[in-house]
All heavy atoms as an XYZ file, in Angstrom:
986
protein
N      79.114    115.572    116.828
C      79.204    114.172    117.041
C      80.219    113.581    116.064
O      80.036    113.590    114.875
C      77.841    113.443    116.881
C      77.875    111.950    117.146
C      77.830    111.651    118.634
O      77.749    112.576    119.456
N      77.906    110.395    118.996
N      81.346    113.043    116.582
C      82.346    112.461    115.656
C      81.781    111.291    114.880
O      81.136    110.416    115.497
C      83.457    112.010    116.602
C      83.269    112.800    117.835
C      81.800    113.016    117.932
N      82.114    111.221    113.631
C      81.584    110.152    112.843
C      82.478    109.877    111.660
O      83.122    110.771    111.077
C      80.196    110.579    112.337
C      79.376    109.525    111.612
C      77.981    109.983    111.251
O      77.702    111.168    111.211
N      77.126    109.062    110.944
N      82.612    108.621    111.270
C      83.267    108.204    110.037
C      82.251    107.290    109.287
O      81.627    106.412    109.892
C      84.648    107.498    110.313
C      85.630    108.433    110.911
C      84.462    106.298    111.199
N      82.182    107.556    107.969
C      81.292    106.801    107.161
C      82.009    106.275    105.906
O      82.631    107.039    105.154
C      80.124    107.703    106.664
C      79.153    106.853    105.796
C      79.379    108.241    107.883
N      81.959    104.935    105.727
C      82.621    104.302    104.603
C      81.666    104.208    103.399
O      80.486    104.145    103.561
C      83.064    102.938    104.991
C      83.952    102.756    106.166
C      83.148    102.449    107.459
O      81.898    102.672    107.429
O      83.732    101.944    108.435
N      82.268    104.220    102.237
C      81.530    103.977    100.991
C      82.466    103.379     99.957
O      83.697    103.412    100.122
C      80.869    105.304    100.525
O      81.953    106.251    100.149
N      81.905    102.858     98.935
C      82.655    102.316     97.825
C      82.773    100.823     97.744
O      83.407    100.280     96.804
N      82.211    100.135     98.715
C      82.301     98.678     98.630
C      81.341     98.142     97.534
O      80.582     98.796     96.898
N      81.490     96.821     97.296
C      80.609     96.199     96.290
C      81.153     94.846     95.864
O      81.976     94.283     96.529
N      80.610     94.316     94.820
C      80.995     93.038     94.214
C      81.899     93.291     93.030
O      81.563     94.091     92.157
C      79.728     92.342     93.761
C      79.934     91.002     93.003
C      80.540     89.973     93.921
C      78.576     90.491     92.476
N      83.024     92.607     93.021
C      83.971     92.757     91.998
C      84.614     91.412     91.630
O      84.701     90.578     92.520
C      85.090     93.783     92.366
C      85.885     93.282     93.557
C      85.997     94.106     91.161
N      84.983     91.255     90.355
C      85.641     89.971     89.964
C      87.072     89.976     90.453
O      87.691     91.005     90.597
C      85.500     89.833     88.479
C      84.089     89.577     87.944
C      84.042     89.366     86.436
O      85.029     89.679     85.720
N      82.966     88.783     85.982
N      87.610     88.731     90.567
C      89.113     88.687     90.888
C      89.859     89.423     89.898
O      89.615     89.370     88.640
C      89.305     87.115     90.813
C      88.005     86.522     91.154
C      86.963     87.479     90.567
N      90.859     90.112     90.347
C      91.690     90.960     89.464
C      91.165     92.369     89.315
O      91.908     93.255     88.779
N      89.968     92.664     89.752
C      89.378     93.955     89.620
C      89.854     94.902     90.732
O      90.723     94.559     91.558
N      89.248     96.133     90.648
C      89.631     97.174     91.588
C      88.448     97.861     92.208
O      87.336     97.832     91.575
C      90.468     98.247     90.856
O      91.644     97.732     90.303
N      88.594     98.380     93.403
C      87.615     99.182     94.080
C      88.378    100.294     94.814
O      89.520    100.122     95.212
C      86.838     98.374     95.086
C      85.776     97.463     94.560
C      85.207     96.636     95.780
C      84.654     98.203     93.877
N      87.716    101.406     94.969
C      88.229    102.437     95.866
C      87.259    102.761     96.996
O      86.136    103.191     96.707
C      88.544    103.761     95.077
C      89.279    104.761     95.940
C      89.718    105.990     95.245
N      88.651    106.983     95.108
C      88.832    108.292     94.959
N      90.094    108.758     94.959
N      87.830    109.125     94.834
N      87.746    102.501     98.165
C      86.908    102.841     99.344
C      87.176    104.267     99.763
O      88.318    104.731     99.723
C      87.188    101.863    100.486
C      87.057    100.376    100.199
C      87.273     99.569    101.452
C      85.710    100.063     99.619
N      86.136    104.895    100.224
C      86.269    106.238    100.792
C      85.702    106.270    102.252
O      84.843    105.540    102.581
C      85.404    107.276     99.991
O      85.945    107.369     98.725
N      86.353    107.118    103.014
C      85.930    107.289    104.434
C      85.745    108.775    104.732
O      86.763    109.528    104.728
C      86.983    106.661    105.390
S      86.778    107.057    107.118
N      84.592    109.199    104.918
C      84.257    110.593    105.172
C      84.192    110.818    106.681
O      83.432    110.134    107.361
C      82.965    110.987    104.515
N      85.002    111.749    107.125
C      85.038    112.079    108.631
C      84.296    113.333    108.866
O      84.374    114.321    108.091
C      86.505    112.115    109.091
N      83.668    113.450    110.036
C      82.939    114.635    110.446
C      82.924    114.740    111.984
O      83.036    113.703    112.635
C      81.569    114.730    109.875
O      80.763    113.612    110.325
N      82.801    115.926    112.451
C      82.689    116.122    113.889
C      84.047    116.133    114.607
O      84.037    116.215    115.853
N      85.153    116.060    113.917
C      86.428    116.133    114.543
C      87.439    116.602    113.479
O      87.197    116.608    112.289
C      86.912    114.808    115.133
C      86.988    113.660    114.185
C      88.257    113.370    113.635
C      85.941    112.879    113.842
C      88.354    112.259    112.780
C      86.013    111.838    112.971
C      87.268    111.524    112.468
N      88.654    117.037    113.960
C      89.705    117.575    113.075
C      90.564    116.433    112.553
O      91.290    115.874    113.366
C      90.524    118.620    113.822
O      89.656    119.657    114.270
C      91.518    119.189    112.841
N      90.411    116.092    111.319
C      91.113    114.937    110.774
C      92.637    115.034    110.942
O      93.340    114.008    111.129
C      90.764    114.738    109.316
C      91.093    113.433    108.657
C      90.329    112.323    109.310
C      90.874    113.430    107.143
N      93.162    116.231    110.910
C      94.649    116.470    111.050
C      95.207    115.915    112.360
O      96.344    115.576    112.444
C      94.975    117.944    111.053
C      94.503    118.601    109.776
O      93.357    118.485    109.395
N      95.375    119.343    109.087
N      94.337    115.749    113.352
C      94.778    115.313    114.658
C      94.699    113.805    114.826
O      94.944    113.289    115.949
C      93.888    115.952    115.777
C      94.112    117.434    115.857
O      95.169    117.965    115.405
O      93.164    118.113    116.345
N      94.391    113.130    113.731
C      94.096    111.677    113.839
C      94.874    110.904    112.813
O      95.009    111.225    111.639
C      92.612    111.348    113.627
C      91.728    111.784    114.775
C      91.444    113.134    114.987
C      91.234    110.870    115.661
C      90.653    113.497    116.110
C      90.432    111.159    116.744
C      90.139    112.553    116.907
N      95.406    109.739    113.239
C      95.872    108.731    112.352
C      94.610    107.961    111.920
O      93.626    107.895    112.660
C      96.844    107.723    113.044
N      94.678    107.459    110.668
C      93.490    106.776    110.155
C      93.798    105.345    109.720
O      94.960    105.080    109.216
C      92.940    107.529    108.965
C      92.472    108.912    109.283
S      91.104    109.034    110.455
C      89.797    108.326    109.464
N      92.917    104.459    109.846
C      93.190    103.058    109.484
C      92.022    102.396    108.786
O      90.851    102.807    108.981
N      92.328    101.453    107.972
C      91.360    100.544    107.373
C      91.522     99.136    107.946
O      92.644     98.687    107.998
C      91.477    100.559    105.883
C      90.983    101.762    105.180
C      91.771    102.737    104.738
C      89.637    102.003    104.810
N      90.932    103.726    104.137
C      89.665    103.273    104.198
C      88.398    101.373    104.962
C      88.460    103.854    103.673
C      87.258    101.933    104.416
C      87.324    103.170    103.803
N      90.449     98.583    108.401
C      90.495     97.256    108.954
C      89.461     96.421    108.179
O      88.624     96.947    107.450
C      90.036     97.228    110.445
C      91.070     97.856    111.385
C      91.285     99.238    111.390
C      91.837     97.071    112.181
C      92.206     99.763    112.229
C      92.794     97.674    113.099
C      92.929     98.982    113.104
N      89.583     95.091    108.273
C      88.599     94.231    107.663
C      88.283     93.045    108.543
O      89.150     92.610    109.327
C      89.043     93.783    106.295
C      90.201     92.824    106.285
C      90.665     92.582    104.781
N      91.803     91.647    104.734
C      92.446     91.353    103.635
N      92.089     91.908    102.451
N      93.435     90.522    103.667
N      87.125     92.481    108.300
C      86.717     91.370    109.103
C      85.932     90.410    108.216
O      84.838     90.762    107.677
C      85.870     91.741    110.352
C      85.539     90.560    111.300
C      85.039     91.079    112.591
O      84.608     92.166    112.783
N      85.201     90.211    113.572
N      86.452     89.208    108.061
C      85.747     88.169    107.262
C      84.958     87.306    108.220
O      85.245     87.249    109.393
C      86.744     87.347    106.484
N      83.931     86.639    107.723
C      83.173     85.738    108.600
C      83.963     84.756    109.371
O      84.797     84.078    108.803
C      82.172     85.084    107.602
C      82.071     86.047    106.459
C      83.442     86.671    106.320
N      83.770     84.656    110.622
C      84.513     83.742    111.462
C      85.868     84.143    111.796
O      86.627     83.320    112.448
N      86.332     85.335    111.409
C      87.760     85.758    111.658
C      87.752     87.019    112.466
O      86.762     87.750    112.516
C      88.452     85.998    110.310
C      88.660     84.649    109.528
C      89.550     84.924    108.331
C      89.811     83.594    107.582
N      90.713     83.829    106.410
N      88.889     87.312    113.075
C      89.051     88.499    113.813
C      89.237     89.699    112.910
O      89.655     89.563    111.763
C      90.230     88.366    114.747
C      90.019     87.398    115.885
C      91.226     87.446    116.923
O      92.161     88.145    116.633
O      91.092     86.697    117.914
N      88.903     90.836    113.445
C      89.137     92.081    112.686
C      90.690     92.316    112.598
O      91.333     92.202    113.581
C      88.451     93.258    113.320
C      88.370     94.522    112.549
C      87.459     95.563    113.160
N      86.100     95.102    113.230
C      85.037     95.894    113.590
N      85.290     97.151    113.868
N      83.855     95.392    113.673
N      91.126     92.667    111.393
C      92.571     92.844    111.244
C      92.852     94.150    110.562
O      92.043     94.699    109.725
C      93.141     91.722    110.360
C      92.555     91.600    108.949
C      93.268     90.572    108.096
O      94.294     90.023    108.489
O      92.789     90.355    106.951
N      94.028     94.703    110.838
C      94.446     95.942    110.231
C      94.870     95.677    108.791
O      95.685     94.796    108.528
C      95.579     96.578    111.024
N      94.362     96.383    107.880
C      94.756     96.317    106.446
C      95.759     97.365    106.049
O      96.773     97.055    105.511
C      93.516     96.505    105.524
C      93.904     96.526    104.095
C      92.497     95.355    105.813
N      95.506     98.613    106.466
C      96.400     99.688    106.181
C      96.089    100.862    107.078
O      95.006    101.052    107.573
C      96.169    100.145    104.738
O      97.083    101.166    104.370
N      97.205    101.621    107.392
C      97.071    102.774    108.297
C      97.872    103.875    107.672
O      98.885    103.633    107.025
C      97.559    102.474    109.661
S      96.923    100.947    110.391
N      97.476    105.079    107.990
C      98.251    106.290    107.579
C      98.321    107.258    108.669
O      97.333    107.509    109.410
C      97.582    106.944    106.297
C      98.419    108.017    105.753
C      96.164    107.372    106.603
C      98.004    108.480    104.348
N      99.534    107.792    108.885
C      99.706    108.690    110.001
C      99.058    110.031    109.835
O      98.569    110.342    108.671
C     101.204    108.950    110.196
O     101.790    109.623    109.050
N      98.935    110.799    110.835
C      98.152    112.082    110.753
C      98.826    113.068    109.731
O      98.127    113.827    109.073
C      98.106    112.740    112.142
O      99.389    112.985    112.621
N     100.153    112.950    109.620
C     100.871    113.794    108.685
C     100.933    113.272    107.276
O     101.393    113.874    106.390
C     102.322    114.002    109.174
O     103.046    112.802    109.054
N     100.453    111.968    107.154
C     100.564    111.249    105.838
C     102.022    110.910    105.488
O     102.330    110.426    104.473
C      99.929    111.995    104.740
N     102.962    111.126    106.497
C     104.330    110.790    106.257
C     104.706    109.366    106.477
O     105.844    108.970    106.127
N     103.737    108.593    107.051
C     104.059    107.162    107.315
C     102.818    106.345    107.010
O     101.679    106.753    107.323
C     104.493    106.990    108.782
O     104.738    105.626    109.037
N     103.060    105.204    106.429
C     101.970    104.269    106.145
C     102.329    102.879    106.588
O     103.528    102.524    106.649
C     101.569    104.239    104.647
O     102.697    103.886    103.856
C     100.991    105.595    104.220
N     101.290    102.050    106.763
C     101.473    100.665    107.055
C     100.518     99.855    106.255
O      99.397    100.215    105.960
C     101.129    100.355    108.570
C     100.881     98.881    108.782
C     101.884     98.001    108.997
C      99.533     98.389    108.875
C     101.664     96.649    109.195
C      99.283     97.070    109.086
C     100.328     96.183    109.243
O     100.070     94.830    109.454
N     101.028     98.706    105.747
C     100.191     97.736    104.983
C     100.424     96.357    105.491
O     101.576     95.964    105.793
C     100.612     97.773    103.447
C     100.328     99.067    102.826
C     101.325    100.053    102.680
C      99.061     99.326    102.339
C     101.006    101.230    102.012
C      98.774    100.523    101.669
C      99.772    101.455    101.552
O      99.493    102.696    100.936
N      99.340     95.646    105.669
C      99.482     94.176    105.972
C     100.222     93.480    104.838
O     100.115     93.864    103.662
C      98.125     93.574    106.139
N     100.905     92.409    105.188
C     101.728     91.694    104.139
C     100.737     91.234    102.976
O     101.175     91.179    101.821
C     102.401     90.536    104.761
C     103.566     90.893    105.602
O     104.040     92.069    105.550
O     104.004     90.054    106.459
N      99.584     90.861    103.344
C      98.652     90.279    102.375
C      98.177     91.275    101.359
O      97.691     90.855    100.276
C      97.428     89.661    103.083
O      96.766     90.663    103.883
N      98.316     92.571    101.600
C      97.853     93.557    100.650
C      98.935     94.491    100.136
O      98.682     95.311     99.208
C      96.730     94.443    101.263
C      95.611     93.572    101.909
C      97.271     95.374    102.352
N     100.106     94.413    100.689
C     101.196     95.307    100.269
C     101.459     95.165     98.781
O     101.572     94.001     98.247
C     102.491     95.030    101.085
C     103.580     96.101    100.839
C     104.768     95.899    101.714
N     104.367     96.099    103.130
C     104.390     95.150    104.070
N     104.699     93.906    103.750
N     104.051     95.431    105.329
N     101.505     96.204     98.073
C     101.742     96.201     96.645
C     100.465     96.218     95.841
O     100.488     96.424     94.551
N      99.339     95.919     96.460
C      98.046     95.973     95.762
C      97.154     97.050     96.272
O      96.280     97.538     95.480
C      97.343     94.572     96.012
C      98.076     93.399     95.475
C      97.270     92.134     95.581
N      96.920     91.727     96.987
C      95.657     91.605     97.392
N      94.646     91.844     96.586
N      95.452     91.291     98.645
N      97.258     97.436     97.518
C      96.401     98.451     98.127
C      97.245     99.693     98.358
O      98.412     99.660     98.673
C      95.782     97.986     99.450
C      94.803     96.880     99.350
C      94.553     96.182     98.164
C      94.010     96.543    100.486
C      93.570     95.203     98.117
C      93.068     95.506    100.421
C      92.923     94.848     99.225
N      96.523    100.888     98.295
C      97.200    102.130     98.579
C      96.232    102.998     99.400
O      95.139    103.236     99.005
C      97.536    102.869     97.243
O      98.401    102.126     96.475
C      98.300    104.202     97.599
N      96.796    103.452    100.529
C      95.983    104.318    101.421
C      96.450    105.738    101.180
O      97.606    106.064    100.919
C      96.153    103.950    102.899
C      95.147    104.647    103.740
C      97.599    104.179    103.363
C      95.102    104.136    105.202
N      95.455    106.657    101.242
C      95.811    108.112    101.116
C      94.792    108.872    101.921
O      93.736    108.402    102.313
C      95.821    108.518     99.692
O      94.492    108.314     99.041
N      95.067    110.172    102.134
C      94.192    111.016    102.874
C      94.202    112.411    102.257
O      95.253    112.905    101.824
C      94.511    111.091    104.333
C      95.889    111.596    104.684
C      96.239    111.368    106.185
N      95.354    112.138    107.003
C      95.154    111.821    108.319
N      95.759    110.765    108.803
N      94.379    112.555    109.055
N      93.072    113.078    102.385
C      92.899    114.444    101.959
C      92.249    115.179    103.130
O      91.065    115.236    103.300
C      92.039    114.559    100.686
C      91.989    115.939    100.165
O      92.214    116.912    100.861
O      91.667    116.076     98.918
N      93.135    115.788    103.962
C      92.613    116.456    105.141
C      91.693    117.629    104.860
O      90.776    117.886    105.584
C      93.775    116.916    106.045
C      94.470    115.755    106.741
O      94.032    114.631    106.749
N      95.653    116.055    107.249
N      91.948    118.277    103.722
C      91.086    119.382    103.337
C      89.649    118.939    103.056
O      88.712    119.693    103.216
C      91.641    120.112    102.102
N      89.544    117.703    102.580
C      88.217    117.148    102.315
C      87.741    116.204    103.399
O      86.679    115.609    103.224
C      88.266    116.331    100.964
C      88.522    117.207     99.761
C      88.444    116.369     98.452
C      88.675    117.278     97.236
N      88.653    116.497     95.969
N      88.501    116.093    104.454
C      88.102    115.232    105.586
C      87.831    113.799    105.094
O      86.900    113.187    105.534
C      86.938    115.778    106.307
C      87.247    117.013    107.115
O      88.346    117.204    107.544
N      86.294    117.894    107.305
N      88.659    113.298    104.196
C      88.423    112.015    103.553
C      89.697    111.222    103.515
O      90.805    111.715    103.259
C      87.812    112.185    102.212
O      86.654    113.008    102.272
C      87.458    110.848    101.588
N      89.491    109.884    103.718
C      90.597    108.959    103.590
C      90.182    107.941    102.550
O      88.980    107.554    102.471
C      90.877    108.245    104.940
C      92.014    107.186    104.841
C      91.205    109.293    105.992
N      91.129    107.431    101.791
C      90.829    106.509    100.712
C      91.653    105.244    100.854
O      92.691    105.218    101.390
C      91.157    107.148     99.334
C      90.478    108.488     99.127
C      91.159    109.695     99.361
C      89.163    108.538     98.608
C      90.531    110.891     99.162
C      88.571    109.792     98.439
C      89.278    110.911     98.667
O      88.664    112.135     98.431
N      91.113    104.173    100.282
C      91.829    102.896    100.111
C      91.597    102.423     98.715
O      90.551    101.967     98.390
C      91.371    101.841    101.140
C      92.222    100.548    101.174
C      93.572    100.881    101.647
C      91.484     99.522    101.974
N      92.628    102.588     97.902
C      92.586    102.067     96.558
C      92.980    100.582     96.565
O      94.133    100.242     97.033
C      93.534    102.809     95.613
C      93.565    102.352     94.201
C      92.257    102.517     93.470
O      91.634    103.600     93.557
N      91.831    101.513     92.729
N      92.137     99.736     96.107
C      92.378     98.283     96.094
C      92.396     97.735     94.693
O      91.458     97.822     93.979
C      91.279     97.575     96.922
C      91.065     98.131     98.334
S      89.971     97.202     99.311
C      88.412     97.432     98.373
N      93.631     97.274     94.296
C      93.808     96.698     92.987
C      94.103     95.199     93.096
O      94.439     94.678     94.122
C      94.955     97.414     92.298
C      94.675     98.851     92.077
O      93.522     99.304     91.928
N      95.733     99.671     92.062
N      93.994     94.548     91.911
C      94.259     93.113     91.893
C      93.586     92.301     93.038
O      94.218     91.508     93.686
C      95.800     92.840     91.958
O      96.460     93.528     90.964
N      92.322     92.593     93.151
C      91.638     91.979     94.245
C      91.505     90.508     94.108
O      91.371     89.952     92.985
C      90.193     92.594     94.358
C      90.164     94.009     95.018
C      88.907     94.739     94.695
C      90.315     93.869     96.542
N      91.512     89.815     95.242
C      91.485     88.350     95.326
C      90.289     87.951     96.139
O      89.823     88.727     97.032
C      92.781     87.886     95.943
C      94.056     88.300     95.296
C      95.298     88.024     96.078
O      95.167     87.645     97.253
O      96.389     88.250     95.561
N      89.789     86.685     95.927
C      88.700     86.272     96.767
C      88.973     86.354     98.263
O      88.030     86.601     99.099
C      88.519     84.799     96.318
C      88.949     84.769     94.920
C      90.080     85.768     94.872
N      90.208     86.209     98.669
C      90.598     86.296    100.060
C      90.445     87.693    100.644
O      90.472     87.918    101.809
C      92.030     85.838    100.288
C      92.292     84.396     99.966
C      92.299     84.044     98.517
O      92.473     84.930     97.638
O      92.108     82.840     98.172
N      90.247     88.711     99.797
C      90.004     90.057    100.237
C      88.528     90.264    100.632
O      88.211     91.356    101.108
C      90.398     91.050     99.193
C      91.856     91.027     98.809
O      92.683     90.949     99.780
O      92.186     91.064     97.659
N      87.699     89.318    100.413
C      86.291     89.447    100.748
C      86.111     89.630    102.231
O      86.626     88.825    103.061
C      85.488     88.253    100.266
O      85.571     88.149     98.825
C      84.075     88.311    100.704
N      85.455     90.691    102.672
C      85.263     91.017    104.043
C      84.432     92.298    104.173
O      84.190     92.977    103.165
C      86.652     91.210    104.747
N      84.110     92.602    105.369
C      83.574     93.912    105.678
C      84.774     94.844    106.033
O      85.571     94.426    106.896
C      82.501     93.918    106.857
C      82.027     95.334    107.148
C      81.330     93.046    106.467
N      84.830     95.971    105.324
C      85.923     96.895    105.599
C      85.488     98.053    106.411
O      84.438     98.667    106.168
C      86.450     97.411    104.224
C      87.317     96.331    103.562
C      86.767     95.165    103.025
C      88.717     96.506    103.430
C      87.534     94.188    102.417
C      89.529     95.544    102.838
C      88.870     94.419    102.331
O      89.669     93.427    101.725
N      86.271     98.404    107.447
C      85.982     99.382    108.392
C      87.026    100.511    108.368
O      88.180    100.193    108.328
C      85.855     98.863    109.827
C      84.814     97.812    110.031
C      85.048     96.522    109.874
C      83.571     98.179    110.464
C      84.052     95.538    110.089
C      82.546     97.218    110.700
C      82.877     95.932    110.453
O      81.864     94.963    110.699
N      86.566    101.713    108.479
C      87.420    102.865    108.544
C      87.433    103.243    110.085
O      86.401    103.144    110.706
C      86.924    104.021    107.792
S      87.896    105.526    107.896
N      88.602    103.675    110.564
C      88.670    104.084    112.001
C      89.694    105.257    112.156
O      90.576    105.405    111.339
C      89.123    102.854    112.759
N      89.448    105.983    113.210
C      90.230    107.170    113.457
C      90.832    107.034    114.877
O      90.190    106.708    115.873
C      89.380    108.419    113.426
N      92.167    107.326    114.950
C      92.895    107.219    116.245
C      93.493    108.606    116.569
O      94.374    109.098    115.846
C      93.986    106.199    116.146
N      93.076    109.225    117.651
C      93.620    110.516    118.041
C      95.073    110.322    118.357
O      95.417    109.376    119.097
C      92.839    111.056    119.267
C      93.312    112.449    119.689
C      92.624    112.840    120.964
N      91.190    112.921    120.766
C      90.556    113.968    120.298
N      91.243    115.020    119.909
N      89.263    113.916    120.197
N      95.925    111.188    117.870
C      97.356    111.134    118.134
C      97.582    111.323    119.628
O      97.228    112.376    120.206
C      98.118    112.132    117.294
C      99.605    112.095    117.656
C      97.958    111.852    115.843
N      98.174    110.285    120.274
C      98.357    110.342    121.735
C      99.505    111.279    122.115
O     100.438    111.513    121.315
C      98.691    108.962    122.275
C      97.545    107.893    122.438
C      96.335    108.122    121.819
N      95.387    107.026    122.128
C      94.296    106.811    121.408
N      93.985    107.520    120.416
N      93.534    105.749    121.728
N      99.488    111.741    123.366
C     100.581    112.520    123.934
C     101.835    111.625    123.815
O     101.861    110.487    124.314
C     100.295    112.868    125.384
C     101.330    113.742    126.073
C     101.302    115.165    125.346
C     100.965    113.887    127.532
N     102.900    112.191    123.260
C     104.119    111.423    123.123
C     104.292    110.809    121.723
O     105.437    110.475    121.344
N     103.204    110.661    120.985
C     103.253    110.148    119.625
C     103.513    111.341    118.686
O     103.413    112.485    119.064
C     101.983    109.447    119.256
N     103.876    111.024    117.493
C     104.153    112.116    116.549
C     103.326    111.934    115.257
O     102.502    111.019    115.133
C     105.602    112.204    116.211
C     106.165    110.987    115.570
O     105.354    110.111    115.093
O     107.406    110.750    115.587
N     103.603    112.739    114.325
C     102.864    112.714    113.062
C     103.137    111.502    112.201
O     102.477    111.314    111.156
N     104.029    110.612    112.646
C     104.316    109.376    111.896
C     103.738    108.147    112.537
O     103.979    107.018    112.092
C     105.876    109.226    111.800
C     106.605    110.381    111.078
C     108.089    110.082    111.098
C     106.058    110.578    109.656
N     102.914    108.342    113.535
C     102.370    107.211    114.303
C     101.362    106.486    113.378
O     100.409    107.090    112.891
C     101.687    107.731    115.498
C     101.073    106.760    116.444
C     101.622    105.616    117.013
C      99.749    106.839    116.937
N     100.782    104.986    117.817
C      99.619    105.704    117.852
C      98.682    107.680    116.827
C      98.373    105.438    118.519
C      97.488    107.425    117.494
C      97.383    106.351    118.308
N     101.474    105.188    113.288
C     100.553    104.344    112.500
C     100.079    103.167    113.389
O     100.597    102.063    113.369
C     101.248    103.799    111.301
O     102.427    103.159    111.608
C     101.476    104.844    110.251
N      99.041    103.426    114.175
C      98.505    102.425    115.110
C      97.852    101.300    114.337
O      97.237    101.474    113.273
C      97.460    103.191    115.887
C      97.042    104.288    115.013
C      98.237    104.704    114.278
N      98.024    100.038    114.840
C      97.569     98.856    114.066
C      96.675     97.960    114.887
O      96.180     96.953    114.421
C      98.794     98.064    113.648
C      99.713     98.851    112.721
C     101.129     98.297    112.670
N     102.025     99.271    112.138
C     103.275     98.980    111.880
N     103.734     97.742    112.014
N     104.103     99.944    111.415
N      96.426     98.385    116.110
C      95.584     97.594    117.029
C      94.189     98.255    117.125
O      94.076     99.497    117.275
C      96.173     97.392    118.397
N      93.150     97.456    117.213
C      91.798     98.053    117.253
C      91.608     98.861    118.453
O      90.937     99.909    118.404
C      90.747     96.910    117.253
O      90.993     96.015    118.333
C      90.801     96.117    115.933
N      92.232     98.530    119.635
C      91.973     99.298    120.857
C      92.578    100.719    120.780
O      92.268    101.601    121.614
C      92.536     98.580    122.079
C      94.074     98.579    122.175
C      94.739     99.696    122.812
C      94.885     97.574    121.641
C      96.104     99.675    122.951
C      96.215     97.633    121.782
C      96.852     98.652    122.393
O      98.234     98.749    122.553
N      93.489    100.921    119.842
C      94.052    102.265    119.693
C      93.189    103.280    118.969
O      93.532    104.468    118.927
C      95.414    102.136    118.986
C      96.458    101.315    119.709
C      97.728    101.097    118.961
O      97.663    100.501    117.823
N      98.873    101.576    119.429
N      92.098    102.798    118.423
C      91.246    103.593    117.617
C      90.027    104.128    118.401
O      89.416    103.421    119.206
C      90.806    102.902    116.320
C      91.900    102.855    115.347
C      92.964    101.952    115.461
C      91.956    103.801    114.237
C      94.019    101.930    114.560
C      93.019    103.778    113.379
C      94.051    102.864    113.505
O      95.129    102.865    112.626
N      89.683    105.396    118.195
C      88.653    105.976    118.965
C      87.247    105.993    118.249
O      86.228    105.914    118.936
C      88.997    107.508    119.228
C      90.326    107.605    119.966
O      90.305    107.361    121.202
O      91.397    107.928    119.381
N      87.264    106.174    116.958
C      85.972    106.253    116.188
C      85.990    105.186    115.033
O      87.030    105.011    114.384
C      85.781    107.634    115.580
C      85.949    108.734    116.615
C      86.709    109.851    116.278
C      85.278    108.726    117.824
C      86.896    110.887    117.195
C      85.490    109.696    118.760
C      86.264    110.832    118.425
O      86.414    111.866    119.316
N      84.857    104.585    114.912
C      84.694    103.524    113.919
C      83.490    103.742    113.017
O      82.451    104.198    113.509
C      84.569    102.148    114.563
C      85.783    101.612    115.230
C      86.218    101.950    116.483
C      86.755    100.726    114.689
N      87.364    101.302    116.723
C      87.765    100.566    115.643
C      86.844    100.121    113.469
C      88.826     99.699    115.410
C      87.945     99.227    113.263
C      88.950     99.057    114.169
N      83.583    103.357    111.742
C      82.423    103.466    110.907
C      81.633    102.108    110.997
O      82.034    101.164    111.721
N      80.574    102.062    110.218
C      79.699    100.880    110.259
C      80.171     99.767    109.355
O      79.697     98.659    109.431
C      78.238    101.332    109.889
C      77.629    102.223    110.904
C      77.466    101.547    112.238
O      76.917    100.446    112.340
N      77.968    102.178    113.304
N      81.031    100.086    108.477
C      81.599     99.086    107.586
C      80.992     99.066    106.212
O      79.801     99.492    106.061
N      81.747     98.606    105.230
C      81.171     98.447    103.862
C      81.668     97.117    103.339
O      82.815     96.677    103.537
C      81.679     99.601    102.955
O      81.124     99.477    101.677
C      83.212     99.624    102.805
N      80.767     96.372    102.734
C      81.043     95.013    102.291
C      81.806     94.995    100.965
O      81.440     95.710    100.029
C      79.748     94.229    102.097
C      79.911     92.812    101.509
C      80.522     91.880    102.584
O      80.131     91.868    103.712
N      81.543     91.099    102.112
N      82.848     94.300    100.936
C      83.657     94.021     99.672
C      83.591     92.550     99.444
O      83.953     91.693    100.294
C      85.110     94.498     99.827
C      85.903     94.049     98.605
C      85.175     96.006    100.008
N      83.087     92.210     98.270
C      82.992     90.799     97.882
C      83.716     90.606     96.552
O      83.452     91.263     95.564
C      81.555     90.349     97.707
O      80.873     90.589     98.957
C      81.453     88.846     97.329
N      84.649     89.656     96.607
C      85.467     89.383     95.353
C      85.094     87.996     94.915
O      85.430     87.043     95.552
C      87.019     89.508     95.614
C      87.732     89.280     94.272
C      87.311     90.817     96.248
N      84.373     87.923     93.789
C      83.876     86.624     93.365
C      83.592     86.688     91.858
O      83.327     87.750     91.275
C      82.589     86.252     94.115
O      82.038     85.029     93.671
N      83.571     85.559     91.267
C      83.161     85.539     89.826
C      84.015     84.654     88.988
O      83.804     84.512     87.855
């Protein structure tokens, strides 16, 4: 059964850091692009960062570029999101998702729309306050 499970969320003060982890199981991570999304109360789910299956291409939302870093370790079936200089506006539930590389796409594909993703985690809460 394909599954992704997020961890690492919590409460942090503005300017602090957190590292989110996403553990994948039941599928071959090498065949998937991976993404981190977030959803704040009353807002739509948005793409925060994505990494291609080859790790050769990444995407960052303008609001997090320069502060967040996405990475993947296929040998450990894990994807990470390092979040630095956190701001109250970063408060949201963060979701990890996996997108199977489609026919015609390549190892640099970085999908950014929710419908492009096949597997989703349950989310982890990140709260920036203090």
